[in-house]
C-alpha positions, 0 to 999 in steps of 0.5 A, a space after each residue: 099745665 094744670 092737668 087736673 083741670 084739663 082732665 076734669 074736662 077731658 081736654 088734652 094739651 093740643 085741644 087746650 092750645 086750639 081753644 087758646 088760639 080761638 079765644 085769641 082770634 076773638 080778642 083780635 075781632 073785638 080789638 077795633 070795635 071796642 075802641 069805637 063802641 064802649 058798649 061791647 067792652 064788658 063782652 070783650 073783657 070776658 074773652 080777655 079773662 078767658 084767654 088768661 085762664 086758658 093761657 094759664 092752663 096750657 103752660 109753656 108754649 113754643 116760642 113761636 106760638 108765645 110770640 104770636 099771642 
């Protein structure tokens, strides 16, 4: 984990992982609608980008968590 960034925003490892899970759920929420409505693609792409950033901050995750993502 990039501790300097996490500490800047006062997040601990568990909080970052919870945020990652929440963003993953939003990506799942958009998965089907984005196939039918290209108008929400830009909004859904923001969640994709946020997921990648948070995933980079969390560092290695336990295997069972990584597989679920």
